[in-house]
C-alpha positions as CSV (number, residue, x, y, z in Angstrom):
1,M,159.3,155.2,109.9
2,P,160.2,155.7,112.9
3,L,159.3,154.5,116.9
4,G,155.8,155.3,117.4
5,T,154.5,157.0,114.0
6,A,150.8,156.1,114.1
7,I,148.6,159.0,113.0
8,F,147.0,160.2,109.9
9,T,144.7,162.8,110.0
10,M,142.7,164.3,107.4
11,E,141.0,167.7,107.3
12,N,140.6,169.9,110.4
13,L,138.9,168.1,114.0
14,G,137.4,171.2,114.7
15,S,138.5,175.1,115.7
16,D,139.7,174.1,119.0
17,Q,142.0,171.2,117.4
18,S,144.4,172.8,114.5
19,V,145.4,168.8,113.2
20,G,147.0,169.5,109.5
21,K,147.8,166.7,106.8
22,S,150.6,165.2,108.2
23,I,152.1,162.0,109.5
24,V,153.8,162.8,113.0
25,N,154.8,160.9,115.9
26,C,153.1,159.7,118.8
27,T,153.8,162.5,121.0
28,Y,150.8,163.8,119.9
29,P,149.2,165.5,122.5
30,K,151.6,168.6,122.2
31,L,151.5,167.9,118.7
32,F,147.6,167.8,117.7
33,K,146.5,170.9,120.5
34,I,143.7,167.8,120.8
35,S,141.9,167.8,124.7
36,R,143.9,165.9,126.8
37,G,139.9,164.3,127.4
38,L,139.2,163.0,123.9
39,M,143.1,161.8,123.9
40,H,143.0,159.9,127.5
41,K,139.6,158.3,125.8
42,I,140.9,157.2,122.9
43,T,144.3,155.5,124.5
44,Q,142.0,153.5,126.6
45,F,139.5,152.3,124.4
46,F,142.7,151.6,122.1
47,L,143.8,149.1,124.8
48,Q,140.6,147.7,126.0
49,S,139.2,147.2,122.1
50,R,142.3,144.6,122.1
51,S,140.0,142.3,123.1
52,K,137.0,143.1,121.1
53,M,138.6,142.5,117.4
54,D,136.2,142.8,114.7
55,E,134.0,144.9,116.6
56,V,133.0,148.6,116.4
57,L,133.1,150.2,119.9
58,E,131.2,153.6,120.2
59,L,132.3,156.4,122.4
60,I,130.5,159.9,123.0
61,Y,132.1,163.0,123.2
62,G,131.0,166.1,123.7
63,D,128.7,166.9,119.9
64,K,131.1,164.0,118.6
65,L,130.7,159.7,117.8
66,V,133.7,158.4,117.7
67,L,133.8,155.1,116.5
68,V,137.1,152.6,117.1
69,Y,137.4,149.4,115.1
70,S,140.2,147.0,115.9
71,H,140.7,144.8,113.1
72,K,141.9,141.3,113.5
73,A,144.5,141.7,110.8
74,G,147.8,138.9,110.8
75,L,151.1,140.1,112.9
76,N,150.2,143.2,113.6
77,E,146.2,144.4,114.8
78,I,145.5,147.8,112.9
79,F,143.4,150.4,115.3
80,V,140.9,152.6,113.4
81,L,139.3,155.7,115.2
82,I,136.9,157.7,113.3
83,L,135.0,160.4,114.0
84,S,131.9,160.1,112.2
85,P,130.4,162.9,110.0
86,P,127.3,164.4,111.6
87,E,125.3,164.3,108.4
88,V,125.5,160.0,108.4
89,P,121.6,159.2,107.4
90,N,121.8,155.6,108.7
91,K,124.8,154.4,111.5
92,K,124.6,151.1,110.5
93,D,125.2,151.0,107.2
94,F,127.6,153.6,107.8
95,I,129.9,151.5,110.1
96,E,129.4,148.2,107.9
97,Q,130.9,150.4,105.1
98,I,133.5,151.6,107.3
99,K,134.5,148.0,108.0
100,N,134.6,146.5,104.2
101,N,136.5,149.2,103.0
102,I,139.3,148.6,106.0
103,D,138.4,144.9,105.0
104,N,139.5,145.8,101.5
105,F,142.0,148.3,101.7
106,Y,144.0,146.1,104.1
107,Q,143.8,143.2,101.7
108,Q,145.3,145.5,98.7
109,N,147.8,147.3,100.9
110,K,149.3,144.7,103.3
111,Q,153.0,145.9,103.1
112,D,152.0,149.9,103.3
113,R,149.3,150.2,104.8
114,Y,150.5,152.6,107.2
115,L,151.9,154.9,104.8
116,N,148.4,154.9,102.8
117,F,145.5,156.0,104.7
118,K,145.9,158.8,103.0
119,T,144.5,156.5,99.8
120,F,142.1,155.0,101.6
121,A,140.3,158.3,102.8
122,R,140.5,159.1,99.4
123,L,138.8,155.9,98.5
124,F,136.1,155.8,100.9
125,F,135.2,159.4,101.2
126,G,136.1,160.7,97.7
127,E,138.1,163.7,96.2
128,G,137.6,166.9,97.7
129,S,135.4,165.3,100.6
130,S,133.9,168.1,103.1
131,K,133.6,165.0,105.9
132,K,135.7,165.4,109.0
133,L,138.0,161.9,109.2
134,L,140.7,160.9,111.8
135,I,142.1,157.7,111.3
136,I,144.9,156.2,113.6
137,G,146.6,152.7,113.1
138,F,149.0,151.5,115.4
139,P,151.8,149.5,114.0
140,A,153.5,147.3,116.7
141,A,155.9,149.2,118.1
142,G,153.3,151.9,118.4
143,K,151.5,150.2,121.5
144,T,155.6,150.9,123.3
145,C,154.2,154.5,122.4
146,I,150.8,154.7,123.2
147,K,151.6,153.1,126.4
148,K,154.7,155.2,127.4
149,S,152.7,158.1,127.1
150,F,150.8,157.2,130.2
151,F,153.9,156.9,132.4
152,D,154.7,160.9,131.1
153,H,152.0,162.2,132.3
154,L,152.1,160.7,136.0
155,P,152.2,163.2,138.4
156,A,155.2,163.2,141.2
157,S,152.5,161.8,143.4
158,A,151.8,158.6,141.8
159,F,153.8,155.3,141.3
160,A,155.5,153.7,137.9
161,L,156.2,149.9,138.0
162,V,157.8,148.2,134.9
163,N,159.0,144.8,134.2
164,V,162.7,145.1,133.6
165,D,163.0,141.7,132.0
166,D,161.3,143.4,128.6
167,K,164.1,145.4,126.9
168,N,161.3,148.6,127.2
169,G,161.0,148.7,130.9
170,G,163.6,151.4,131.4
171,V,162.0,153.1,128.3
172,M,158.9,153.4,130.2
173,L,160.6,155.5,133.1
174,Q,162.9,157.8,131.0
175,N,160.5,161.3,131.7
176,T,158.1,160.1,134.2
177,K,158.1,162.1,137.4
178,A,156.4,159.4,138.9
179,K,158.3,157.1,141.9
180,K,159.9,154.1,139.9
181,Y,159.4,150.3,141.0
182,S,160.2,147.4,139.0
183,Y,159.5,143.7,138.8
184,A,161.5,140.6,137.3
185,L,161.7,136.9,137.3
186,K,165.3,137.3,135.7
187,T,167.0,140.1,136.8
188,E,167.5,142.1,140.0
189,A,164.2,144.0,141.0
190,D,161.8,145.7,143.6
191,Y,159.8,142.9,143.5
192,K,161.3,139.4,142.2
193,A,159.8,135.9,141.3
194,R,160.7,132.6,141.0
195,I,158.8,129.9,139.4
196,I,159.4,126.4,141.8
197,E,156.6,124.3,139.3
198,N,154.8,124.9,136.4
199,Q,151.8,122.5,135.9
200,F,149.1,123.0,133.7
201,N,146.9,122.6,137.2
202,G,148.4,126.0,138.0
203,L,151.7,127.8,139.2
204,L,153.9,127.4,142.3
205,L,155.9,130.7,142.7
206,N,158.1,132.0,145.4
207,V,157.1,136.2,145.1
208,N,159.7,138.4,147.8
209,G,160.6,134.8,149.4
210,Q,157.0,133.9,150.4
211,E,155.6,130.8,148.5
212,V,152.1,130.8,146.6
213,W,150.2,128.7,144.5
214,T,147.9,129.7,141.7
215,K,145.5,128.8,139.4
216,L,146.9,130.5,136.6
217,I,149.3,128.6,134.1
218,G,153.0,129.5,132.2
219,H,155.6,131.7,132.5
220,F,153.8,134.6,131.2
221,N,151.4,134.5,134.5
222,A,154.2,134.3,136.6
223,Y,154.8,137.7,135.4
224,N,150.9,138.8,135.2
225,L,150.8,137.8,138.8
226,L,153.8,139.4,140.2
227,A,152.7,142.7,138.5
228,I,149.2,142.2,140.5
229,Y,151.4,141.5,143.9
230,A,153.7,144.4,143.6
231,T,150.8,146.7,142.6
232,T,148.7,145.5,145.5
233,D,151.8,146.1,147.7
234,L,152.4,149.6,146.6
235,L,148.5,150.8,147.2
236,G,148.9,149.4,150.7
237,V,147.1,145.7,151.0
238,E,148.8,143.4,153.7
239,K,151.1,140.9,152.3
240,Y,149.5,137.7,153.3
241,E,146.1,139.0,152.1
242,N,148.0,139.7,148.3
243,L,149.0,136.3,148.4
244,R,145.4,135.0,149.3
245,I,144.0,136.5,146.4
246,L,146.8,135.8,144.0
247,S,146.0,132.1,144.6
248,E,142.0,132.8,144.3
249,L,142.6,134.2,141.0
250,D,141.1,132.2,138.0
251,N,141.6,131.9,134.3
252,V,140.8,134.7,131.7
253,S,137.6,133.1,129.7
254,G,139.2,131.9,126.3
255,R,143.5,133.1,127.4
256,F,145.2,129.4,128.0
257,Q,141.7,128.6,129.9
258,H,142.5,124.7,130.7
259,A,140.3,121.8,132.0
260,V,140.9,118.1,132.6
261,S,138.5,115.3,131.6
262,K,137.5,112.6,133.9
263,G,140.1,110.3,131.9
264,G,143.2,112.3,132.5
265,V,142.7,114.5,128.7
266,N,143.9,118.2,129.3
267,A,142.5,120.6,126.9
268,I,143.4,124.2,126.4
269,I,141.1,127.0,124.5
270,D,143.3,129.9,123.6
271,Y,142.3,132.7,121.0
272,A,146.0,132.5,119.4
273,H,145.1,133.6,116.0
274,T,148.5,134.9,115.2
275,P,151.9,133.4,114.2
276,D,153.3,135.0,117.3
277,A,150.6,133.9,119.6
278,L,150.3,130.2,118.2
279,K,154.0,129.8,119.3
280,N,153.6,131.2,122.3
281,V,151.1,129.0,123.2
282,L,152.6,126.2,121.9
283,E,156.1,126.8,123.3
284,T,154.4,127.2,126.5
285,I,152.8,123.9,126.4
286,N,155.7,122.3,125.8
287,S,157.7,124.2,129.0
288,I,155.0,121.9,130.5
289,R,155.2,119.0,129.6
290,T,156.9,116.0,130.2
291,F,156.6,114.4,126.5
292,N,155.3,111.1,127.3
293,E,152.5,112.3,125.9
294,Q,150.7,113.9,123.0
295,V,150.3,117.6,121.9
296,I,147.2,118.0,119.5
297,T,146.5,121.2,118.1
298,V,143.4,122.3,116.4
299,V,144.1,125.4,114.2
300,G,142.5,127.5,111.7
301,C,142.5,131.0,110.4
302,G,139.9,133.6,109.8
303,G,138.6,134.0,106.2
304,D,138.8,138.0,104.3
305,R,141.8,138.2,107.0
306,D,145.6,138.6,106.4
307,R,146.4,135.5,104.2
308,T,150.5,136.3,104.7
309,K,149.8,134.5,108.1
310,R,148.3,131.4,107.0
311,P,151.1,129.1,105.8
312,K,153.1,130.5,109.0
313,M,150.5,129.8,111.4
314,G,150.5,125.8,109.5
315,N,154.3,125.8,109.8
316,I,154.2,126.7,113.1
317,A,151.6,124.2,114.4
318,S,153.0,121.2,112.6
319,S,156.6,121.8,113.8
320,L,155.6,122.0,117.5
321,S,152.7,119.7,117.6
322,N,153.2,115.3,117.7
323,Q,149.0,115.9,115.5
324,V,147.5,119.1,114.2
325,V,143.6,119.2,113.0
326,F,143.5,122.2,110.5
327,T,139.9,123.4,110.3
328,S,137.6,126.2,110.0
329,D,137.8,129.6,112.4
330,N,135.2,132.2,110.8
331,P,135.7,131.6,107.0
332,R,133.2,134.3,106.5
333,S,132.8,135.2,102.9
334,E,135.5,132.8,101.7
335,D,135.5,129.4,101.0
336,P,136.7,127.3,104.0
337,Q,138.9,124.7,102.5
338,Q,140.4,127.2,100.5
339,I,141.6,128.7,103.7
340,I,142.9,125.3,105.4
341,D,144.2,124.8,101.5
342,E,146.7,127.5,102.4
343,V,147.1,126.9,105.6
344,E,148.6,123.4,104.9
345,A,150.7,125.0,102.7
346,G,153.3,125.9,105.6
347,V,153.6,122.9,106.3
348,R,157.1,121.5,105.6
349,P,157.9,117.9,104.5
350,E,158.4,116.4,107.1
351,N,155.4,117.0,108.6
352,Y,153.2,116.0,106.3
353,K,152.4,113.0,108.2
354,K,151.5,114.7,111.3
355,T,148.3,116.8,109.7
356,I,144.9,115.9,108.8
357,S,142.0,119.0,107.8
358,I,138.3,118.6,108.4
359,V,136.4,121.8,107.5
360,D,133.6,121.4,110.1
361,R,135.2,122.5,113.4
362,K,133.1,120.8,115.5
363,Q,133.7,117.5,113.9
364,A,137.4,118.5,114.1
365,I,137.5,118.4,117.7
366,K,135.7,115.9,118.0
367,T,138.6,114.2,116.1
368,A,141.4,115.6,118.1
369,C,139.4,114.1,121.3
370,K,139.1,110.6,119.8
371,L,143.1,110.7,119.5
372,A,143.5,111.7,122.8
373,Q,144.3,109.8,125.4
374,Q,145.1,109.6,129.3
375,G,147.7,112.6,129.6
376,D,147.6,114.2,126.3
377,I,147.1,117.4,125.5
378,I,144.6,119.1,123.2
379,L,145.3,122.9,122.5
380,I,142.0,124.5,120.7
381,A,143.7,127.7,119.3
382,G,142.2,130.3,117.3
383,K,138.6,131.6,119.1
384,G,139.5,131.7,122.9
385,H,136.7,133.4,124.7
386,E,134.2,133.6,121.3
387,T,130.9,132.0,121.7
388,Y,130.1,132.1,117.8
389,Q,131.5,131.1,114.2
390,I,130.8,133.5,111.4
391,I,130.2,131.4,108.0
392,G,129.3,133.4,104.9
393,D,126.9,136.1,106.5
394,Q,125.1,133.7,108.8
395,K,126.2,133.8,112.9
396,T,125.8,131.2,114.9
397,G,126.1,130.0,118.7
398,F,129.8,128.1,118.7
399,D,131.9,127.9,122.1
400,D,135.2,125.8,122.0
401,F,135.2,125.6,126.0
402,E,131.8,124.1,125.8
403,I,132.0,121.8,123.0
404,T,135.6,120.4,123.7
405,N,134.3,119.3,127.3
406,Q,131.1,118.5,126.2
407,L,132.6,115.9,123.5
408,L,135.5,114.6,126.3
409,T,132.5,113.3,128.1
410,E,130.1,111.8,125.2
411,L,133.2,110.3,123.9
412,N,134.1,109.0,127.5
413,K,137.7,110.1,127.5
């Protein structure tokens, strides 16, 4: 499948939109003849929905109800957009039916899901259905294509800013009419930064010859901060005001969210729920630590989701941590212990002694807090900003950050 092959359509979306029954690449505004306004809304939802996994977002466009469902599905997130038929009698039931069918379809078609949307549509709507449906599935490579479409349509009066340390940075600028600017940590660029200090309480950066201390953490945030600095500079913000604002920025909830207990134990809460994300956050921790301390990771995997990632998560957590507590994430309808068993299957023999399993997530976090000593680092991974846990059909309040800090205080750590 070529880069950006992302959209499969069923039926015709309307008299002004001639959408064929075919798979096409991401130059969809021309090929689909879909109104530019709707496609702009779709791409906005595509990007925004990444932070709202397993939720259905609703977009009203003209007389159509557009439902966007971002599926929390292993290494690649699946984004599904559905134009609901007007004759749907109960929207809530319809949404639940969609989610259940997508979950079941994903479990049965892990390897070929981008080629099997026709099968999914037939199973869900039935043969010969007259209902109108648009399904968009974005594989990981397709994200580059979606983002590039923004650059391609910029006018000459705009500016385009890209990270030239990223191999796709130059690709983004290929067809844009906008003024071109770059930023980087490693290569020459219009905006250049260098990490002077990288600690758990923040970063000291040199940005275009000026030093600034920020409360954000990690190599990846150095790129984020540089992009912010470059953007605001291009928008005309005065240099020193720009640096002052950078120094006041706080971490986003649940994204490498850091706290230190009174006893000097570091707690990091992160949404890492895929093998790549977990590897990245642990490598970031290991790039900052002195190796005189222990890294204790608490992690699990969600139920009714991609089972293939579970042993990979177990291997990564046990390989890059000193100790690991495997526990429940959102088990949903699955047996929590069975999920943990599948995670543990990926642990290599030399790492067996590092791991324990505790089904109850709060007890797992409490155990990690008990194990931690001054200077140690506890990583609570998988749920991040979420303030709930789903067990069976029950959704109860559960905030990793609050619970971890509460337990560290109670244990006098």
